C-alpha positions, 0 to 999 in steps of 0.5 A: 261714444257712450254705447260703444265704450260700454260695449268695450267693457264687455270685450275685456278692454277694462280701461278705455279713453277717447278724445274726439268730436261729438255732434248733437242736435243742441236746442240751446243757442247760448254762449256756452252751447255748441252743436259740435264739440270735443269730448274727453271720454273715459270708461273703466271696468270694476269701478264705481261712481266714486272712483271715476269722480276721483279720476275726473278731478285728477284729470282737471287738476293736471290740466290746470297744473300743466297750463300753469307751469308751461304756458306762463307767457300766454297766460301773461298776455291774457292777464290771467293768474291761473290758480290750480284747483284743490282736491278733493272737490266738494261733493253735494247731492242733488237733494242737498243742492235743491234744499240749499237753493230753496232755503237761501235763494227762494228757488221754486223747484220740485224734487225731480226737476232738472236744475235750471240756469238760475239754480246752477248760478246760485250754487256756483256763486255760493260754493265758489269752486269746482264741485260734484253734484251727485245722486240725481233722480233716476228719471232725469238721467239716461237709461244706462245710469245705475239706480241705487238698489235700496232707492231706485228713484235715485241713481249713481249719476254725477255732474262736475260743475265749475262755478259758471257751468257744467263741465262733465257728466258721468255715472256708474252704469247699468251692467245687468241686461234685464235691468238695462232693458227695463230702464230703456222701456222706462224712458219710452224707447224701444229695446229693439233699436238697441239690439247691437248694444244690448247683445254685449250685455247678454254675454256678461258685462262687468260693473263699470263707470265713466264720464265725458268731459267737454274740452271747450268748456274746460278751456272756456272756464280755465281761461275765463272766456265769456263765449265758448266760441272763443275756445274753438277755432271753427265753432259750429252752432245752431246758426253756423254749419260751415266754418 
């Protein structure tokens, strides 16, 4: 829903949310990847990345609180003592994460590389709680992620991480038409294929930011499940299309 919820920002709908299915040609066949999932999406006008991060951590904490207060029997059956996370979640930049992994774990990565599973695992074990990874390289985030004006190689994108895995990603978005076209071209894409989307920006788009949270991963990590398929009634993955 990414492009469409952004278009709604230009239509005067300043605060939009959606809970619905998403489908992706997922390359990975692991215990934490699916080809169909439920996504909780939020987009807000006149907000920046820091504001929507606060909303995201509040939503996660409220989900934990509600389950802890209203599902004690079910948690007992599963043998779980659910602890509600404390806010604010820790914020570390991509560069800080890379330095931490390099110095303490000997991880060999170059600035600009996406974080691999080994690095994510090390960070999760070291931090031990929910945290945000911020200020990513612009080159590895989508074209609609807003770069910093004084450091365009870095963008206002973020990921919400559980110690075990990524739960959500978001950003302050590009709202300037010319910059958006430029960013699309930088990704090797044809702006002509995005005309329906770009038209909304021609008429004026407010600054806006948002995120998407994977519901199944939230359930998986909250309930300490080993496989994401246990958090979905009828999972679809690379090997299973029909329930």
